[in-house]
Every structure is written in C-alpha cells, then in structure tokens.
N, C-alpha and C positions, 0 to 999 in steps of 0.2 A: 769735116764737118765738125765735130765738137772739138776738134783741138785747141780752141782757142779759149774754151769755157773753162771755169773754177768748177770742181768738184759740188758746191752747194748750188750752182745753176744747172749743171749736167741730173743731180737729183731733180730739182724742180722742172727738167723736161720729160725727164721718168714719170713724176709726177701729173703732169699735167697730159702725158699721153696716155698714162692706164685712164685720167676719167673723161677722155674723150673717148675711148675705147667702150669704155661704160655710155655715153653719150648715144653713139653710133649704134652699137647694141640695140639700144631702147630705141631709138629710131624705127631699124629696120621691126624691132617684134610689136611696135605699135603700125606698122602698116603691112607687115601677117594676119595684126590680128583685125584690122579692116578690111583686107582682102575677106581673111575669114570670114568674117560679119555677112558679107556682100552676098559671097559664096551660098552660107548657109540659109540667108533669106531669100535666094533664088530657088533653093529647094533640092531635089533631088537631079540630076542629071540622067535622062534616061533614051535609049536609044531606042528607033523604031519598033523592034521586035523583041524589047525589054532582053533583048540576053545579055545587057551590062546595064549595071546601076551605079552609082557614084556619088558619093555623099559631097556635101560640101568641104568637112573637113578632107578627105581624101584628095579631093578636087585643087585644093588649096597646098596641100602639102604635095601634089604632082608639080603644082606651078612653081612653089619655091624649090624645089629639087632641081628643075630643069632651070629656073634664073641663075642658082647658084652651086650649079654643077655638085650636087651632091647627093647622096643615096637615098631612096622614100624613107627608110626608116631613120635616118638622120635627119630630114625635112618634115616625119613628123612627128618627132622631140621636137623638134624647133616651133612648130605650129603650134602644139600643146603648151609651149610654154608660152607666147605670146598669148594665147586663148587663156591661158591661168593669171598672168600679168594681167590680161585688158578686166576679166571680170570677177576673181578671186583675190588678186590682191595690186588693187591700181596704187596702191599709197606707196607697195614696195617698187614697183615700176618706177612711179614717178621717182623715188632715192635713185635709180637704175640712171633716168634720163638725166640727173643732175648730177651725177658722179659721185653720189654720196655711197653709192655701195659700187660694186664691179659685178661682172656677169656670172665668176664662178660663185661667189655668195647666194646670189641671185637663186643660179640653180639648185643647190642647196637647200634655198628656201621654199623653193617651187614643190622638190620630191618632200621635203619634210612637213609637207601643209597637204598634202596631196589629200589625205583619208579626211579633211577638217569635216565636219558637218557645215552645210552652206549656211545655216543659220549664224553663225560662228565667224565666217569670212570677213565682216568687217571689222570684230572687235580684234581678232588675231593678225590681220593686216594694218590695224593701226597700232599694237604692240610694238610689231616686228618694226614697223618704219618707225 
C-alpha cells in the first residue's frame, strides 16, 4: 500500500491520519452531546407503574453503548466526556475538531479540569485552548 512512498511521505500519512482521527472523535462526541441534550430536555423516562426511572444521561449512555457495542461503563465515560466538551470546555472541543490536539490529550484535560468551579470554566477553557 505504501511501498512507493518516501519516508517523509509516510510520516505525512501518519500525521494526517492522526489529525483525522481527532476530527472524527470530535464529530462523534458532538453528536453524543446533542443526543444527551435532547434526552435531558425530554426529562426522565418513567414506566407506568414507576418500577423504573431512567435519566437522560443514562438513557443516552445505554443508546451509545448499544450502537458502539461497548460496555455501559465505557459508554457513560464517553457521554460524560461529550458533555464536558460541550458544556465546560467548548474551546478545547473545537481544538479537537480541527485536529489541533488528540483524543488522549483531550481526555487528560477533561479529567484534570473535572473539579474546576463552574464560574472558572470560560477562563480555564480559553487558557487551555
């Protein structure tokens, strides 16, 4: 597949692929964040006899787990990350969407800013981006 490419061209393929991977991840997370917003807006899903109640977050996580064939825990982590980029760190999310940072770096940023006070979100997000 790459037999005819020079080393510099191979490195360009690696770089482009890495950037594209970030962009695809950002697209996926943006779709999850939109779905989450819709599910939260719809409110709690309650069955007729009140035997079960499911929140918008957990409903979204269940749907994501099903379509991505992943564990519920992994889906909850992904939905939480999507929400963090949508609500707390939109500038960091935009950087991921352009391929300016990768998913691994984004995960670290999300984890390390988890306890930041809400009032500080805009400043921290801008500074990190």
